[in-house]
N, CA, C and O atoms as CSV, one atom per row, in Angstrom:
chain,resi,resn,atom,element,x,y,z
A,1,MET,N,N,173.273,103.744,30.604
A,1,MET,CA,C,174.810,104.527,30.381
A,1,MET,C,C,174.205,105.501,31.263
A,1,MET,O,O,173.057,105.929,31.146
A,2,SER,N,N,175.115,105.854,32.231
A,2,SER,CA,C,174.857,107.172,32.677
A,2,SER,C,C,175.744,108.349,31.975
A,2,SER,O,O,176.852,108.283,31.443
A,3,LEU,N,N,174.827,109.486,32.172
A,3,LEU,CA,C,175.072,111.369,31.361
A,3,LEU,C,C,175.707,111.933,33.067
A,3,LEU,O,O,175.312,111.682,34.206
A,4,SER,N,N,176.743,112.703,32.579
A,4,SER,CA,C,176.486,113.959,33.622
A,4,SER,C,C,175.637,114.956,32.864
A,4,SER,O,O,175.425,115.239,31.685
A,5,LEU,N,N,175.052,115.563,34.639
A,5,LEU,CA,C,174.058,116.090,34.117
A,5,LEU,C,C,174.225,117.148,33.785
A,5,LEU,O,O,173.227,117.581,33.209
A,6,ASP,N,N,175.285,118.074,33.871
A,6,ASP,CA,C,176.343,118.597,33.380
A,6,ASP,C,C,176.589,118.730,31.964
A,6,ASP,O,O,177.389,119.627,31.699
A,7,THR,N,N,176.073,118.015,30.866
A,7,THR,CA,C,175.965,118.088,29.466
A,7,THR,C,C,174.818,116.959,28.865
A,7,THR,O,O,174.855,116.121,27.963
A,8,THR,N,N,173.753,117.405,29.883
A,8,THR,CA,C,172.659,116.703,29.368
A,8,THR,C,C,171.123,117.537,28.927
A,8,THR,O,O,170.606,118.327,29.717
A,9,GLU,N,N,170.609,117.279,27.791
A,9,GLU,CA,C,169.966,118.399,27.222
A,9,GLU,C,C,168.409,118.622,28.135
A,9,GLU,O,O,167.694,117.653,28.391
A,10,ALA,N,N,168.108,119.814,28.487
A,10,ALA,CA,C,167.060,120.348,29.117
A,10,ALA,C,C,166.381,120.310,27.904
A,10,ALA,O,O,166.622,120.586,26.729
A,11,ASN,N,N,164.987,119.661,28.898
A,11,ASN,CA,C,163.896,119.470,28.411
A,11,ASN,C,C,163.084,118.275,30.107
A,11,ASN,O,O,163.259,117.299,30.838
A,12,PRO,N,N,162.010,119.695,29.684
A,12,PRO,CA,C,161.268,119.138,31.407
A,12,PRO,C,C,160.153,117.706,30.993
A,12,PRO,O,O,159.522,117.003,31.782
A,13,ARG,N,N,160.207,117.637,29.701
A,13,ARG,CA,C,159.104,116.465,29.668
A,13,ARG,C,C,159.780,115.079,29.962
A,13,ARG,O,O,159.034,114.101,30.010
A,14,ILE,N,N,161.157,114.905,30.167
A,14,ILE,CA,C,161.885,113.945,30.497
A,14,ILE,C,C,162.590,113.873,31.839
A,14,ILE,O,O,163.464,114.544,32.389
A,15,SER,N,N,161.808,112.700,32.185
A,15,SER,CA,C,162.204,112.431,34.093
A,15,SER,C,C,163.859,111.335,33.801
A,15,SER,O,O,164.027,110.457,32.956
A,16,TRP,N,N,164.608,111.728,34.614
A,16,TRP,CA,C,165.754,111.379,35.082
A,16,TRP,C,C,165.734,110.473,36.491
A,16,TRP,O,O,164.811,110.560,37.300
A,17,THR,N,N,167.023,109.487,36.687
A,17,THR,CA,C,167.010,108.951,37.663
A,17,THR,C,C,168.690,109.424,38.290
A,17,THR,O,O,169.539,109.161,37.439
A,18,ILE,N,N,169.178,109.939,39.349
A,18,ILE,CA,C,170.292,110.121,39.838
A,18,ILE,C,C,170.873,108.902,40.365
A,18,ILE,O,O,170.676,108.496,41.510
A,19,ASP,N,N,171.874,108.112,39.157
A,19,ASP,CA,C,172.530,107.077,39.021
A,19,ASP,C,C,173.560,106.964,40.443
A,19,ASP,O,O,173.851,106.045,41.210
A,20,SER,N,N,173.961,108.549,40.327
A,20,SER,CA,C,175.243,108.608,41.129
A,20,SER,C,C,175.764,109.536,41.438
A,20,SER,O,O,175.606,110.420,40.597
A,21,LEU,N,N,176.726,110.016,42.796
A,21,LEU,CA,C,177.421,111.473,42.689
A,21,LEU,C,C,178.433,110.976,43.295
A,21,LEU,O,O,178.460,110.277,44.308
A,22,SER,N,N,179.505,111.463,42.463
A,22,SER,CA,C,181.233,112.308,42.744
A,22,SER,C,C,181.603,113.030,42.206
A,22,SER,O,O,181.273,113.577,41.154
A,23,GLY,N,N,182.563,113.159,43.054
A,23,GLY,CA,C,183.329,114.205,43.071
A,23,GLY,C,C,183.912,115.072,44.562
A,23,GLY,O,O,184.200,114.511,45.620
A,24,ASP,N,N,183.972,116.329,44.331
A,24,ASP,CA,C,184.468,116.777,46.087
A,24,ASP,C,C,183.374,116.505,47.026
A,24,ASP,O,O,182.156,116.663,46.942
A,25,ALA,N,N,183.972,116.154,47.737
A,25,ALA,CA,C,182.931,116.108,48.609
A,25,ALA,C,C,181.946,116.942,49.661
A,25,ALA,O,O,180.717,116.882,49.686
A,26,LEU,N,N,182.365,117.327,50.079
A,26,LEU,CA,C,181.919,119.165,50.226
A,26,LEU,C,C,180.694,119.685,48.986
A,26,LEU,O,O,179.628,120.274,49.164
A,27,ILE,N,N,181.455,119.117,47.481
A,27,ILE,CA,C,179.592,118.917,46.756
A,27,ILE,C,C,178.997,118.219,46.839
A,27,ILE,O,O,177.856,118.315,46.385
A,28,VAL,N,N,179.389,117.241,47.398
A,28,VAL,CA,C,178.515,115.668,46.924
A,28,VAL,C,C,177.150,116.265,48.298
A,28,VAL,O,O,176.006,116.719,48.260
A,29,GLU,N,N,178.209,115.889,49.413
A,29,GLU,CA,C,177.241,116.498,50.687
A,29,GLU,C,C,176.034,117.512,50.559
A,29,GLU,O,O,174.889,117.179,50.865
A,30,ARG,N,N,176.363,118.785,50.083
A,30,ARG,CA,C,175.563,119.832,49.967
A,30,ARG,C,C,174.860,119.369,48.579
A,30,ARG,O,O,174.519,120.442,48.082
A,31,LEU,N,N,174.549,118.557,47.884
A,31,LEU,CA,C,173.248,117.892,46.808
A,31,LEU,C,C,172.550,117.102,47.264
A,31,LEU,O,O,171.364,116.941,46.977
A,32,ARG,N,N,173.498,116.205,48.414
A,32,ARG,CA,C,172.352,115.211,48.839
A,32,ARG,C,C,171.143,116.228,50.299
A,32,ARG,O,O,170.031,115.837,50.655
A,33,GLU,N,N,171.754,117.299,50.739
A,33,GLU,CA,C,171.437,118.162,51.858
A,33,GLU,C,C,169.867,118.835,51.131
A,33,GLU,O,O,168.934,119.247,51.821
A,34,VAL,N,N,169.885,118.807,49.402
A,34,VAL,CA,C,169.113,119.551,49.364
A,34,VAL,C,C,167.787,118.590,48.862
A,34,VAL,O,O,166.669,118.913,48.460
A,35,GLY,N,N,168.516,117.092,49.098
A,35,GLY,CA,C,167.499,116.071,48.414
A,35,GLY,C,C,167.605,115.621,46.524
A,35,GLY,O,O,166.823,115.481,45.584
A,36,LEU,N,N,169.370,115.517,46.828
A,36,LEU,CA,C,169.883,115.305,45.386
A,36,LEU,C,C,170.685,113.819,45.794
A,36,LEU,O,O,171.780,113.746,46.350
A,37,PHE,N,N,169.939,112.821,45.415
A,37,PHE,CA,C,170.923,111.719,46.046
A,37,PHE,C,C,170.674,110.434,45.227
A,37,PHE,O,O,169.708,110.655,44.496
A,38,PRO,N,N,171.213,109.003,45.020
A,38,PRO,CA,C,170.975,108.295,43.868
A,38,PRO,C,C,169.541,107.385,44.377
A,38,PRO,O,O,169.428,106.695,45.391
A,39,GLY,N,N,168.409,107.680,43.185
A,39,GLY,CA,C,167.815,106.975,43.106
A,39,GLY,C,C,166.861,108.333,43.152
A,39,GLY,O,O,165.649,108.201,43.319
A,40,ALA,N,N,167.231,109.139,43.057
A,40,ALA,CA,C,165.730,110.173,43.004
A,40,ALA,C,C,165.418,110.485,41.440
A,40,ALA,O,O,166.045,110.181,40.426
A,41,GLU,N,N,164.167,111.235,41.637
A,41,GLU,CA,C,163.707,111.341,40.315
A,41,GLU,C,C,163.971,113.218,40.117
A,41,GLU,O,O,163.951,114.154,40.915
A,42,ILE,N,N,164.171,113.122,38.869
A,42,ILE,CA,C,164.356,114.935,38.608
A,42,ILE,C,C,164.210,114.950,36.925
A,42,ILE,O,O,164.295,114.170,35.976
A,43,SER,N,N,163.940,116.337,37.199
A,43,SER,CA,C,163.899,117.085,35.127
A,43,SER,C,C,164.740,118.119,35.407
A,43,SER,O,O,164.849,118.669,36.503
A,44,ILE,N,N,165.379,118.399,34.330
A,44,ILE,CA,C,166.189,119.469,33.950
A,44,ILE,C,C,165.470,119.907,33.412
A,44,ILE,O,O,164.916,119.296,32.498
A,45,VAL,N,N,165.090,121.423,33.802
A,45,VAL,CA,C,163.985,122.492,33.582
A,45,VAL,C,C,164.798,123.238,32.520
A,45,VAL,O,O,164.784,122.687,31.419
A,46,ARG,N,N,165.315,124.072,32.585
A,46,ARG,CA,C,166.054,124.793,31.955
A,46,ARG,C,C,167.706,124.921,32.251
A,46,ARG,O,O,168.144,124.619,33.361
A,47,ARG,N,N,168.556,125.373,31.214
A,47,ARG,CA,C,169.701,125.563,31.509
A,47,ARG,C,C,170.250,127.112,31.012
A,47,ARG,O,O,169.823,127.632,29.981
A,48,MET,N,N,171.110,127.669,31.768
A,48,MET,CA,C,171.234,129.369,31.229
A,48,MET,C,C,172.560,129.592,30.565
A,48,MET,O,O,173.471,128.972,31.112
A,49,PRO,N,N,172.824,130.146,29.771
A,49,PRO,CA,C,173.546,130.533,28.674
A,49,PRO,C,C,175.077,130.986,29.179
A,49,PRO,O,O,175.381,131.694,30.139
A,50,LEU,N,N,175.875,130.368,28.257
A,50,LEU,CA,C,177.154,130.653,28.456
A,50,LEU,C,C,177.531,130.225,30.332
A,50,LEU,O,O,177.825,131.052,31.195
A,51,GLY,N,N,177.422,128.990,30.486
A,51,GLY,CA,C,177.812,128.173,31.658
A,51,GLY,C,C,177.737,128.698,32.898
A,51,GLY,O,O,178.485,128.573,33.868
A,52,GLY,N,N,176.096,129.688,32.638
A,52,GLY,CA,C,175.555,129.661,34.092
A,52,GLY,C,C,174.860,128.441,34.853
A,52,GLY,O,O,175.223,127.306,34.542
A,53,PRO,N,N,174.198,128.555,35.516
A,53,PRO,CA,C,173.277,127.227,36.098
A,53,PRO,C,C,172.202,126.017,35.311
A,53,PRO,O,O,171.249,126.452,34.664
A,54,VAL,N,N,172.398,124.670,35.404
A,54,VAL,CA,C,171.198,124.371,35.303
A,54,VAL,C,C,170.299,124.207,35.671
A,54,VAL,O,O,170.502,123.547,36.690
A,55,VAL,N,N,169.027,124.393,35.532
A,55,VAL,CA,C,167.880,124.553,36.726
A,55,VAL,C,C,167.139,122.889,36.533
A,55,VAL,O,O,166.808,122.391,35.457
A,56,VAL,N,N,166.980,122.115,38.199
A,56,VAL,CA,C,166.412,121.276,37.632
A,56,VAL,C,C,165.450,121.004,38.796
A,56,VAL,O,O,165.518,121.652,39.841
A,57,ARG,N,N,164.443,119.909,38.565
A,57,ARG,CA,C,163.277,119.934,39.469
A,57,ARG,C,C,163.360,118.358,40.024
A,57,ARG,O,O,163.761,117.372,39.406
A,58,THR,N,N,162.822,118.447,41.470
A,58,THR,CA,C,162.798,117.294,42.245
A,58,THR,C,C,161.437,117.475,43.007
A,58,THR,O,O,161.190,118.285,43.901
A,59,GLY,N,N,160.687,116.618,42.497
A,59,GLY,CA,C,159.314,116.649,43.432
A,59,GLY,C,C,158.106,117.856,43.155
A,59,GLY,O,O,157.255,117.865,42.266
A,60,ASP,N,N,158.396,119.062,44.457
A,60,ASP,CA,C,157.858,120.537,43.768
A,60,ASP,C,C,158.883,121.080,43.934
A,60,ASP,O,O,158.548,122.247,44.134
A,61,VAL,N,N,160.025,121.021,43.994
A,61,VAL,CA,C,161.021,122.114,44.036
A,61,VAL,C,C,161.834,122.532,43.309
A,61,VAL,O,O,162.642,121.612,43.440
A,62,ASP,N,N,162.591,123.625,42.181
A,62,ASP,CA,C,163.315,123.719,41.563
A,62,ASP,C,C,164.702,124.340,42.194
A,62,ASP,O,O,165.134,125.402,42.641
A,63,LEU,N,N,164.985,123.420,42.020
A,63,LEU,CA,C,166.797,124.029,42.548
A,63,LEU,C,C,168.177,124.889,41.003
A,63,LEU,O,O,168.323,124.430,39.870
A,64,ALA,N,N,168.392,125.258,41.178
A,64,ALA,CA,C,169.603,126.155,40.465
A,64,ALA,C,C,171.063,125.179,40.698
A,64,ALA,O,O,171.339,124.998,41.884
A,65,LEU,N,N,172.007,124.544,39.680
A,65,LEU,CA,C,173.648,123.901,40.108
A,65,LEU,C,C,174.017,124.879,39.343
A,65,LEU,O,O,173.370,125.266,38.369
A,66,ARG,N,N,175.256,125.426,39.790
A,66,ARG,CA,C,176.256,125.812,39.287
A,66,ARG,C,C,176.883,124.164,38.283
A,66,ARG,O,O,176.645,122.963,38.413
A,67,SER,N,N,177.725,124.966,37.349
A,67,SER,CA,C,178.084,123.778,36.859
A,67,SER,C,C,178.907,122.728,37.483
A,67,SER,O,O,178.894,121.541,37.160
A,68,GLN,N,N,179.588,123.243,38.359
A,68,GLN,CA,C,180.736,122.795,39.409
A,68,GLN,C,C,179.746,121.222,39.917
A,68,GLN,O,O,180.213,120.140,40.272
A,69,GLU,N,N,178.532,121.560,39.801
A,69,GLU,CA,C,177.610,120.980,40.892
A,69,GLU,C,C,177.019,119.865,40.227
A,69,GLU,O,O,177.090,118.725,40.686
A,70,ALA,N,N,176.409,120.167,39.106
A,70,ALA,CA,C,176.078,119.341,37.875
A,70,ALA,C,C,177.155,118.776,37.661
A,70,ALA,O,O,177.480,118.058,38.606
A,71,GLN,N,N,177.829,118.782,36.863
A,71,GLN,CA,C,179.089,118.239,36.934
A,71,GLN,C,C,179.255,116.400,37.604
A,71,GLN,O,O,179.218,115.381,36.914
A,72,CYS,N,N,179.401,116.474,38.837
A,72,CYS,CA,C,179.100,115.619,40.056
A,72,CYS,C,C,177.706,114.584,39.821
A,72,CYS,O,O,177.819,113.447,40.280
A,73,ILE,N,N,176.488,114.920,39.167
A,73,ILE,CA,C,175.625,114.318,39.338
A,73,ILE,C,C,175.460,113.204,37.933
A,73,ILE,O,O,175.782,113.692,36.850
A,74,TRP,N,N,175.005,111.845,37.941
A,74,TRP,CA,C,175.141,110.727,36.969
A,74,TRP,C,C,173.747,111.332,37.053
A,74,TRP,O,O,173.341,112.136,37.892
A,75,ILE,N,N,172.807,110.568,35.587
A,75,ILE,CA,C,172.195,110.179,36.174
A,75,ILE,C,C,171.857,108.958,34.320
A,75,ILE,O,O,172.636,108.535,33.466
A,76,GLN,N,N,170.133,108.832,34.526
A,76,GLN,CA,C,170.204,107.711,33.624
A,76,GLN,C,C,168.832,108.581,33.007
A,76,GLN,O,O,168.617,109.689,33.499
A,77,ARG,N,N,167.972,108.095,31.996
A,77,ARG,CA,C,166.871,108.237,31.911
A,77,ARG,C,C,166.122,106.968,32.357
A,77,ARG,O,O,166.420,105.779,32.472
A,78,GLN,N,N,165.067,107.688,32.552
A,78,GLN,CA,C,163.640,106.598,32.795
A,78,GLN,C,C,163.160,105.923,32.087
A,78,GLN,O,O,162.785,106.377,31.006
A,79,LYS,N,N,163.025,104.927,32.319
A,79,LYS,CA,C,162.235,104.252,31.113
A,79,LYS,C,C,161.236,104.497,31.160
A,79,LYS,O,O,160.803,104.732,32.288
A,80,VAL,N,N,160.343,104.583,30.067
A,80,VAL,CA,C,158.754,105.123,29.785
A,80,VAL,C,C,158.319,103.416,29.373
A,80,VAL,O,O,158.972,102.630,28.686
A,81,PRO,N,N,157.004,103.198,30.052
A,81,PRO,CA,C,156.377,101.853,30.279
A,81,PRO,C,C,155.460,101.832,28.997
A,81,PRO,O,O,154.457,102.543,28.940
A,82,ARG,N,N,155.974,100.684,27.592
A,82,ARG,CA,C,154.922,100.423,26.821
A,82,ARG,C,C,153.434,100.335,27.007
A,82,ARG,O,O,152.707,100.062,26.052
Protein backbone atom coordinates (compact mmCIF):
# COMPACT_ATOMS: atom_id res chain seq x y z
CA MET A 1 0.00 0.00 0.00
CA SER A 2 1.45 3.36 -1.02
CA LEU A 3 1.35 6.39 1.25
CA SER A 4 1.85 10.03 0.37
CA LEU A 5 5.15 11.33 1.67
CA ASP A 6 3.28 14.42 2.85
CA THR A 7 1.23 12.42 5.38
CA THR A 8 3.88 9.98 6.63
CA GLU A 9 5.47 10.33 10.07
CA ALA A 10 9.14 11.27 10.28
CA ASN A 11 11.42 8.51 11.58
CA PRO A 12 14.94 8.35 10.12
CA ARG A 13 15.33 4.70 11.17
CA ILE A 14 12.61 3.58 8.74
CA SER A 15 13.54 3.09 5.08
CA TRP A 16 11.03 3.75 2.33
CA THR A 17 11.00 3.09 -1.39
CA ILE A 18 9.47 5.61 -3.77
CA ASP A 19 6.58 3.79 -5.44
CA SER A 20 5.54 6.52 -7.86
CA LEU A 21 5.51 10.23 -8.60
CA SER A 22 2.31 11.97 -9.62
CA GLY A 23 1.00 15.48 -9.92
CA ASP A 24 2.25 18.66 -11.59
CA ALA A 25 4.65 17.77 -14.42
CA LEU A 26 7.16 20.50 -13.49
CA ILE A 27 7.34 19.31 -9.88
CA VAL A 28 7.73 15.67 -10.94
CA GLU A 29 10.55 16.67 -13.33
CA ARG A 30 12.34 18.60 -10.55
CA LEU A 31 12.01 15.64 -8.15
CA ARG A 32 13.59 13.34 -10.74
CA GLU A 33 16.41 15.83 -11.33
CA VAL A 34 17.37 15.80 -7.63
CA GLY A 35 17.38 11.98 -7.50
CA LEU A 36 13.86 11.19 -6.30
CA PHE A 37 12.39 8.66 -8.71
CA PRO A 38 10.46 5.37 -8.46
CA GLY A 39 12.64 2.70 -6.86
CA ALA A 40 14.84 5.18 -4.96
CA GLU A 41 15.34 4.50 -1.24
CA ILE A 42 14.66 7.37 1.17
CA SER A 43 14.20 8.06 4.85
CA ILE A 44 12.17 10.88 6.36
CA VAL A 45 14.57 12.82 8.57
CA ARG A 46 12.25 15.44 9.98
CA ARG A 47 9.06 17.37 9.38
CA MET A 48 9.03 21.09 10.11
CA PRO A 49 6.05 22.49 12.04
CA LEU A 50 3.09 24.40 10.63
CA GLY A 51 3.15 22.81 7.19
CA GLY A 52 6.84 23.57 6.64
CA PRO A 53 9.25 21.47 4.59
CA VAL A 54 9.79 17.73 4.95
CA VAL A 55 13.47 16.74 5.05
CA VAL A 56 14.27 13.44 3.34
CA ARG A 57 17.57 11.60 2.93
CA THR A 58 18.49 9.68 -0.17
CA GLY A 59 21.99 8.25 -0.14
CA ASP A 60 24.23 10.86 1.50
CA VAL A 61 22.03 13.82 0.53
CA ASP A 62 19.37 15.57 2.63
CA LEU A 63 16.66 17.39 0.68
CA ALA A 64 14.04 19.80 2.04
CA LEU A 65 10.77 19.43 0.14
CA ARG A 66 7.83 21.80 0.21
CA SER A 67 4.47 20.30 1.07
CA GLN A 68 3.40 20.66 -2.57
CA GLU A 69 6.42 18.58 -3.65
CA ALA A 70 5.98 15.97 -0.91
CA GLN A 71 2.37 15.43 -2.00
CA CYS A 72 3.64 14.19 -5.39
CA ILE A 73 5.71 11.36 -3.85
CA TRP A 74 4.09 8.01 -3.05
CA ILE A 75 6.13 5.63 -0.92
CA GLN A 76 6.08 2.10 0.49
CA ARG A 77 7.83 0.94 3.62
CA GLN A 78 10.69 -1.41 2.88
CA LYS A 79 10.26 -4.92 4.15
CA VAL A 80 12.64 -5.84 6.94
CA PRO A 81 14.27 -9.25 6.46
CA ARG A 82 13.51 -11.69 9.27
